[in-house]
GUKOLZA-732540 format. One record per residue: residue number from 1; residue in one letter; x, y negated, z of N, C-alpha, C in turn. Coordinates in Angstrom, 3 decimals. Atoms other than C-alpha are relative to their C-alpha. Layout:
<atoms>
    nr   rest         nx         ny         nz        cax        cay        caz         cx         cy         cz
   NUM      a          X          Y          Z          X          Y          Z          X          Y          Z
...
</atoms>
This chain:
<atoms>
    nr   rest         nx         ny         nz        cax        cay        caz         cx         cy         cz
     1      x     -0.511      0.956     -0.954      9.512     15.569    -10.508     -0.659      0.250      1.365
     2      x      0.544     -0.171     -1.339      9.033     15.647     -6.762     -0.252     -1.366      0.632
     3      x      0.375      1.236     -0.685      7.932     13.049     -4.214      1.188     -0.931      0.192
     4      x     -1.192      0.833     -0.194     11.458     11.836     -3.489      0.422     -0.671     -1.310
     5      x     -0.337      0.576      1.308     12.145     11.344     -7.195     -0.942     -1.151     -0.342
     6      x      0.979      1.046      0.306      8.950      9.333     -7.551      0.189     -1.234      0.886
     7      x     -0.321      1.151     -0.851      9.895      7.154     -4.580      1.148     -0.809     -0.606
     8      x     -1.122      0.688      0.640     13.137      6.353     -6.383     -0.456     -0.771     -1.234
     9      x      0.555      0.707      1.158     11.222      5.459     -9.542     -0.725     -1.252      0.476
    10      x      0.748      1.123     -0.549      8.956      3.231     -7.477      0.930     -1.128      0.446
    11      x     -0.947      0.993     -0.521     11.920      1.472     -5.878      0.850     -0.650     -1.088
    12      x     -1.029      0.456      0.934     14.121      1.106     -8.941     -0.454     -0.321     -1.414
    13      x      0.410      0.192      1.389     12.122      1.091    -12.153     -0.473     -1.435     -0.242
    14      x      0.477      1.314      0.417     11.514     -2.176    -13.957     -1.264      0.123     -0.859
    15      x      1.150     -0.243      0.867      8.774     -0.593    -16.073     -1.289      0.079      0.821
    16      x      1.282     -0.090     -0.702      5.244     -1.312    -14.828     -0.697      1.346     -0.216
    17      x      0.632     -1.291      0.291      4.042      1.869    -16.530      0.592      1.102      0.866
    18      x     -0.647     -1.017     -0.836      6.599      4.032    -14.722     -0.367     -0.177      1.472
    19      x      0.348      0.237     -1.406      5.828      2.374    -11.387     -1.451      0.393      0.280
    20      x      1.405     -0.412     -0.174      2.060      2.878    -11.862     -0.103      1.522      0.055
    21      x      0.009     -1.467     -0.003      2.671      6.542    -12.682      0.580      0.544      1.302
    22      x     -0.607     -0.441     -1.264      4.903      6.898     -9.622     -0.974     -0.180      1.160
    23      x      0.985      0.252     -1.058      2.275      5.333     -7.363     -1.099      1.044     -0.057
    24      x      1.063     -0.994      0.182     -0.406      7.581     -8.794      0.460      1.383      0.452
    25      x     -0.553     -1.293     -0.396      1.807     10.645     -8.320      0.113      0.087      1.521
    26      x     -0.222     -0.028     -1.451      2.709      9.733     -4.732     -1.306      0.124      0.776
    27      x      1.266     -0.062     -0.731     -0.889      9.184     -3.627     -0.801      1.266     -0.291
    28      x      0.798     -1.168      0.371     -2.291     12.210     -5.453      0.694      1.335      0.196
    29      x     -0.718     -1.268     -0.062      0.451     14.814     -5.032      0.899      0.164      1.218
    30      x     -0.929     -0.058     -1.129      2.441     13.997     -1.903     -0.745     -0.178      1.318
    31      x      0.539      0.192     -1.342      1.699     14.250      1.786      0.264     -1.449      0.403
    32      x     -0.245      1.384     -0.420      1.196     10.712      3.132      1.131     -0.069      1.025
    33      x     -1.069      0.235     -0.964      4.103      9.303      5.093      0.168     -1.501      0.171
    34      x     -0.261      1.420     -0.210      5.204      5.994      6.542      0.855     -0.570     -1.126
    35      x     -0.867      0.474      1.086      7.828      5.748      3.808     -0.825     -0.309     -1.247
    36      x      0.844      0.225      1.180      5.270      6.119      1.017     -0.895     -1.215      0.224
    37      x      0.882      1.127     -0.287      2.886      3.680      2.694      0.775     -1.316     -0.019
    38      x     -0.826      1.205     -0.028      5.670      1.161      3.299      0.381     -0.431     -1.419
    39      x     -0.426      0.335      1.366      6.985      1.326     -0.271     -1.188     -0.447     -0.857
    40      x      1.186      0.374      0.771      3.484      1.170     -1.744     -0.515     -1.378      0.424
    41      x      0.548      1.277     -0.466      2.366     -1.727      0.441      0.843     -1.182     -0.467
    42      x     -0.869      1.072      0.514      5.362     -3.771     -0.725     -0.428     -0.444     -1.396
    43      x      0.420      0.316      1.372      3.860     -3.643     -4.211     -1.312     -0.761     -0.064
    44      x      1.216      0.815      0.001      0.734     -5.509     -3.135      0.279     -1.417     -0.483
    45      x     -0.356      1.325      0.499      2.634     -8.642     -4.133      0.682      0.064     -1.367
    46      x     -0.604     -0.149      1.323      3.856     -7.268     -7.461     -0.675     -0.949     -0.986
    47      x      0.568      0.927      0.981      3.385     -9.646    -10.382     -0.975      0.681     -0.955
    48      x      0.874     -0.766      0.891      1.624     -6.883    -12.340     -1.285      0.369      0.739
    49      x      1.285     -0.259     -0.663     -2.073     -6.801    -11.401     -0.379      1.475     -0.042
    50      x      0.289     -1.432      0.102     -2.365     -3.204    -12.604      0.667      0.787      1.110
    51      x     -0.707     -0.666     -1.092      0.226     -2.125    -10.069     -0.691     -0.301      1.324
    52      x      0.705      0.360     -1.246     -1.513     -4.055     -7.299     -1.298      0.790      0.136
    53      x      1.272     -0.731     -0.036     -4.807     -2.376     -8.226      0.199      1.478      0.327
    54      x     -0.267     -1.426     -0.271     -3.337      1.152     -8.241      0.415      0.194      1.457
    55      x     -0.430     -0.081     -1.398     -1.652      0.527     -4.886     -1.193     -0.191      0.930
    56      x      1.176      0.269     -0.853     -4.831     -0.940     -3.377     -0.935      1.209      0.011
    57      x      0.867     -1.174      0.085     -6.842      2.047     -4.602      0.573      1.158      0.815
    58      x     -0.630     -1.095     -0.743     -4.350      4.550     -3.186     -0.012     -0.239      1.501
    59      x     -0.014      0.308     -1.442     -3.991      2.800      0.169     -1.401      0.075      0.596
    60      x      1.383      0.031     -0.498     -7.768      2.393      0.512     -0.566      1.381      0.285
    61      x      0.522     -1.360     -0.151     -8.302      6.145      0.327      0.674      0.804      1.109
    62      x     -0.687     -0.720     -1.078     -5.977      7.057      3.202     -0.957      0.263      1.158
    63      x      0.846     -0.377     -1.130     -7.633      8.867      6.094      0.841      0.080      1.265
    64      x     -0.692     -0.060     -1.294     -6.759      9.289      9.766      1.114      1.032     -0.033
    65      x     -0.408      1.203     -0.729     -4.140      8.824     11.082      0.660     -1.038     -0.903
    66      x     -0.739      0.866      0.920     -2.650      7.229      7.969     -0.690     -1.338     -0.244
    67      x      0.698      1.266      0.201     -5.350      4.568      7.692      0.462     -1.056      1.004
    68      x     -0.477      0.949     -1.006     -4.183      2.967     10.960      1.418     -0.469     -0.319
    69      x     -1.384      0.341      0.346     -0.562      3.061      9.822      0.014     -0.951     -1.196
    70      x      0.073      0.878      1.174     -1.434      1.522      6.454     -0.483     -1.393      0.392
    71      x      0.517      1.306     -0.432     -3.433     -1.238      8.133      1.093     -0.825      0.667
    72      x     -1.098      0.703     -0.675     -0.409     -2.113     10.269      1.004     -0.568     -1.007
    73      x     -0.908      0.500      1.034      1.722     -2.489      7.121     -0.638     -1.140     -0.800
    74      x      0.693      0.931      0.890     -0.908     -4.476      5.220     -0.333     -1.332      0.675
    75      x      0.470      1.204     -0.685     -1.887     -7.015      7.877      0.901     -1.210     -0.238
    76      x     -0.906      1.136      0.218      1.187     -9.154      7.200     -0.360     -0.799     -1.255
    77      x      0.382      0.694      1.229     -0.264    -10.030      3.790     -1.145     -0.983      0.209
    78      x      1.019      1.002     -0.309     -3.011    -12.050      5.500      0.572     -1.407     -0.057
    79      x     -0.639      1.309      0.017     -0.497    -14.893      5.583      0.708     -0.307     -1.314
    80      x     -0.603      0.264      1.296      0.583    -14.655      1.963     -0.584     -1.298     -0.565
    81      x      0.531      1.256      0.538      0.290    -18.056      0.241     -0.992      0.187     -1.151
    82      x      0.899     -0.277      1.123     -1.580    -16.427     -2.667     -1.322      0.552      0.535
    83      x      1.316     -0.413     -0.496     -5.302    -16.190     -1.863     -0.420      1.355     -0.550
    84      x      0.342     -1.298      0.598     -5.665    -13.223     -4.221      0.619      1.152      0.806
    85      x     -0.680     -1.024     -0.800     -3.133    -11.240     -2.161     -0.671      0.113      1.375
    86      x      0.678     -0.021     -1.310     -4.813    -12.237      1.119     -1.333      0.729     -0.097
    87      x      1.299     -0.663      0.181     -8.196    -11.144     -0.199      0.164      1.493     -0.252
    88      x     -0.257     -1.414      0.273     -6.775     -7.871     -1.511      0.337      0.736      1.292
    89      x     -0.364     -0.616     -1.284     -5.219     -7.119      1.894     -1.234      0.184      0.876
    90      x      1.219     -0.095     -0.806     -8.525     -7.837      3.624     -0.920      1.104     -0.527
    91      x      0.845     -1.046      0.601    -10.444     -5.601      1.193      0.512      1.392      0.358
    92      x     -0.583     -1.312     -0.307     -8.042     -2.716      1.782     -0.247      0.351      1.463
    93      x      0.172     -0.296     -1.430     -8.211     -3.001      5.561     -1.451      0.297      0.322
    94      x      1.418     -0.300     -0.219    -12.013     -3.108      5.481     -0.308      1.427     -0.444
    95      x      0.234     -1.359      0.497    -12.033      0.084      3.403      0.674      1.058      0.867
    96      x     -0.731     -0.958     -0.842     -9.488      1.759      5.695     -0.725      0.287      1.313
    97      x      0.714     -0.131     -1.278    -11.676      1.207      8.782      0.927      0.504      1.107
    98      x     -0.935     -0.473     -1.032     -8.737      1.448     11.207     -0.652      0.050      1.373
    99      x      0.511     -0.128     -1.371     -9.584      2.656     14.702      0.929     -0.696      0.986
   100      x     -0.982      0.632     -0.871     -6.381      1.350     16.257      0.194     -1.440     -0.462
   101      x     -0.075      1.404      0.385     -6.718     -2.413     16.120      1.173     -0.737      0.643
   102      x     -1.105      0.671     -0.684     -3.698     -3.158     18.330      1.023     -0.617     -0.952
   103      x     -0.962      0.641      0.914     -1.248     -3.701     15.436     -0.590     -1.230     -0.685
   104      x      0.643      1.133      0.652     -3.777     -6.019     13.828     -0.099     -1.182      0.961
   105      x      0.141      1.058     -1.010     -4.429     -7.976     17.016      1.360     -0.593      0.339
   106      x     -1.333      0.473     -0.355     -0.738     -8.196     17.892      0.580     -0.897     -1.086
   107      x     -0.521      0.798      1.089      0.002     -9.645     14.484     -0.445     -1.466      0.111
   108      x      0.552      1.351     -0.079     -2.176    -12.661     15.226      0.366     -0.742      1.277
   109      x     -0.377      0.667     -1.262     -0.757    -13.377     18.684      1.481     -0.014      0.208
</atoms>
């Protein structure tokens, strides 16, 4: 399978196991991209904690310039009504250490 196939699995599969495998594949075998980061960050609110953990781990390991892009996608979860999701988003952004804080600042104003 290739990266595009795994993105389709991530988007369409109902199986938590398949989605976890797709996330793992995308972060370990594919060049980072805004599409991968966007699709992965959407899973931070997945009902399956295992999926949230795999996504958080993958996003947390992104390096420049992808760390700034990931932070911009994740900041919106600061306003999630679930405190667990808010805390997870904060943990990821702390680990990412974004240099470009403008998307983060703009989100709050």
